[in-house]
C-alpha positions in Angstrom: -3.2 -8.7 2.9 0.2 -7.5 3.9 1.2 -5.0 6.6 4.5 -3.2 7.2 5.2 -1.6 10.7 1.5 -2.1 11.6 -0.5 -1.2 14.6 -2.5 -4.1 15.8 -5.7 -2.2 15.1 -5.2 -2.6 11.4 -4.8 -6.3 11.6 -8.0 -6.5 13.7 -9.9 -4.2 11.3 -9.1 -6.1 8.1 -9.7 -9.5 9.8 -13.1 -8.1 10.7 -13.7 -7.4 7.0 -13.0 -11.1 6.3 -9.6 -10.7 4.8 -7.0 -13.3 5.4 -4.3 -11.2 7.0 -0.5 -11.7 6.8 1.3 -9.5 9.3 4.9 -8.5 8.5 7.0 -6.3 10.8 10.3 -4.4 10.2 11.3 -5.7 6.7 14.3 -4.5 4.9 14.0 -3.3 1.3 14.9 -6.7 -0.2 12.5 -8.5 2.2 9.7 -6.1 1.2 10.1 -6.8 -2.5 10.3 -10.6 -1.8 7.1 -10.5 0.3 5.2 -8.5 -2.4 6.3 -11.0 -5.0 5.2 -13.8 -2.9 1.8 -12.2 -2.3 1.3 -11.9 -6.1 1.9 -15.7 -6.7 -1.0 -17.8 -8.0 -1.3 -19.9 -4.8 -1.9 -16.7 -2.9 -4.4 -15.1 -5.2 -6.3 -17.9 -7.2 -9.3 -18.1 -4.8 -9.6 -14.5 -3.5 -12.3 -12.1 -4.4 -10.2 -9.0 -3.6 -6.7 -8.1 -2.6 -5.7 -5.4 -0.1 -2.2 -4.2 0.8 -1.5 -1.8 3.7 2.0 -0.4 4.0 3.6 1.8 6.6 7.2 2.8 5.8 9.8 5.5 5.6 10.0 6.7 2.1 10.7 9.3 -0.6 8.4 10.7 -3.2 8.9 7.6 -5.3 10.3 4.8 -3.1 9.6 2.7 0.0 12.8 2.6 2.2 11.5 0.1 4.8 14.2 -0.1 7.6 17.2 0.5 5.3 19.2 3.7 5.6 19.9 4.3 1.9 17.9 6.6 -0.2 16.6 4.2 -2.9 14.2 1.4 -2.2 11.2 -0.3 -3.8 9.4 2.0 -6.2 5.8 2.7 -5.4 5.1 2.0 -9.1 6.6 -1.4 -8.7 4.2 -2.2 -5.8 1.2 -1.4 -8.0 2.5 -3.1 -11.1 3.2 -6.4 -9.3 -0.5 -6.9 -9.0 -1.6 -5.9 -12.6 -3.0 -8.6 -15.0 0.4 -8.6 -16.8 2.2 -9.9 -13.7 -0.6 -11.3 -11.5 -3.4 -12.6 -13.9 -5.2 -14.3 -11.1 -6.3 -10.9 -9.8 -7.5 -9.7 -13.2 -11.0 -8.2 -12.8 -10.8 -8.2 -9.0 -10.5 -5.2 -6.7 -6.9 -4.4 -5.7 -6.8 -2.0 -2.7 -3.7 -0.1 -1.5 -3.5 1.9 1.6 0.0 3.4 2.0 1.4 5.7 4.8 4.9 6.9 4.2 7.1 9.1 6.4 9.2 11.4 4.1 12.9 11.3 4.9 14.9 14.5 4.6 18.1 15.1 2.8 19.3 14.1 -0.7 17.3 11.3 -2.4 19.5 10.1 -5.2 21.3 6.9 -6.2 24.7 8.1 -4.8 23.4 7.6 -1.3 22.9 3.8 -1.9 25.7 1.8 -0.3 27.5 -0.8 -2.4 25.6 -4.1 -2.5 22.1 -2.6 -2.6 21.0 -2.8 -6.2 18.1 -0.6 -7.4 14.7 -2.3 -7.6 13.3 -1.3 -10.9 11.6 -3.0 -13.9 13.6 -6.2 -13.4 11.8 -6.5 -10.0 8.6 -7.5 -11.9 8.1 -11.2 -12.5 5.2 -12.7 -14.4 3.1 -15.3 -12.5 3.7 -18.9 -13.5 0.4 -20.6 -13.7 -0.7 -24.0 -15.1 -3.6 -23.2 -17.3 -4.3 -20.2 -19.7 -6.2 -17.3 -18.2 -8.4 -14.9 -20.3 -7.0 -11.6 -19.2 -6.7 -9.8 -22.5 -10.0 -7.9 -22.1 -9.0 -6.5 -18.7 -7.2 -3.1 -18.9 -3.8 -3.2 -17.1 -4.7 -0.4 -14.7 -8.3 -1.4 -14.1 -9.8 -2.2 -10.6 -7.2 -0.5 -8.6 -7.9 1.7 -5.5 -4.6 3.6 -4.7 -4.6 5.7 -1.5 -1.3 7.1 -0.5 -0.7 9.5 2.4 2.7 11.0 3.4 4.0 13.2 6.2 7.3 14.1 7.7 9.3 11.4 9.4 9.9 13.7 12.3 6.4 12.7 13.5 7.8 9.2 14.3 9.7 10.8 17.1 6.5 11.9 18.9 5.5 9.8 21.9 2.7 7.3 21.2 2.5 8.5 17.6 -0.4 7.2 15.6 -1.0 8.0 11.9 -4.0 10.3 11.5 -4.5 8.7 8.1 -4.7 5.1 9.3 -6.8 6.1 12.4 -9.3 7.9 10.0 -9.4 4.8 7.8 -10.2 2.5 10.8 -12.9 4.8 12.1 -14.5 5.2 8.7 -14.5 1.5 8.0 -16.1 0.7 11.4 -19.3 2.3 10.2 -19.7 -0.7 7.8 -21.8 -1.0 4.7 -20.1 2.1 3.4 -19.0 2.6 -0.2 -15.2 2.6 -0.4 -15.1 6.0 -2.1 -17.3 7.4 0.7 -14.9 6.0 3.2 -12.1 8.0 1.6 -14.2 11.1 1.5 -14.6 10.9 5.3 -10.8 10.3 5.6 -10.1 13.4 3.5 -12.3 15.5 5.9 -10.5 14.2 9.0 -7.1 14.8 7.5 -7.9 18.4 6.2 -9.3 19.2 9.6 -6.2 17.9 11.3 -4.0 20.0 8.9 -6.0 23.1 9.7 -5.5 22.6 13.4 -1.9 21.4 13.2 -0.2 23.3 10.3 3.3 22.1 11.5 2.3 18.4 11.3 0.6 18.2 7.9 -0.5 15.1 6.1 -0.7 15.0 2.3 -3.0 12.5 0.6 -3.4 11.2 -3.0 -6.2 9.0 -4.1 -6.5 7.4 -7.5 -8.9 4.7 -8.4 -10.0 2.8 -11.5 -12.7 0.6 -9.9 -15.3 -0.6 -12.3 -17.7 -1.9 -9.7 -19.2 -0.5 -6.5 -17.3 -1.7 -3.5 -18.6 -1.6 0.0 -16.8 -2.2 3.3 -19.2 -4.7 5.0 
């Protein structure tokens, strides 16, 4: 598991779910990509039953900006693709969970705002795992077994004193109930977020859930 800009409550929560947690604070864009690549390596994934990635970052509609000031970073699509069977065969057939909170930056979001020396991270960012023995991944669809939960809100909320993400707080509280189906966990999160938006129209959270899980998954 990998965290970016994390509150300690998330580390405690996922440790309680028996995940081996790797905590990373304040990475730049290049560091973020390197850390994700490292997490997808065979030695990190060969004996795991599931993989979870929780990211908190400034971002645009398509990119994670981490702590960099330019407008182009690691594509969200790259984050997901790094852990597909094509690039991470050790996770083929295993649940891959992504919980992402981004804070949307304002202003133009194009390549012209990237300073010299900061190359774009695109298809070339993806590297296929090197592994010693052949793995039978042909029968596993590329997009199978993914739970993708992405929430975004305005970065102005970071200026609030003692800010805490409504999304991540709702995730923590829903998981604490234990023995709950993962989709039911997200249903409860939706309820909390929509209730927050109704009461705070100037501080809205937007949420997008996509999943291709083929098995029931419970948070025990």
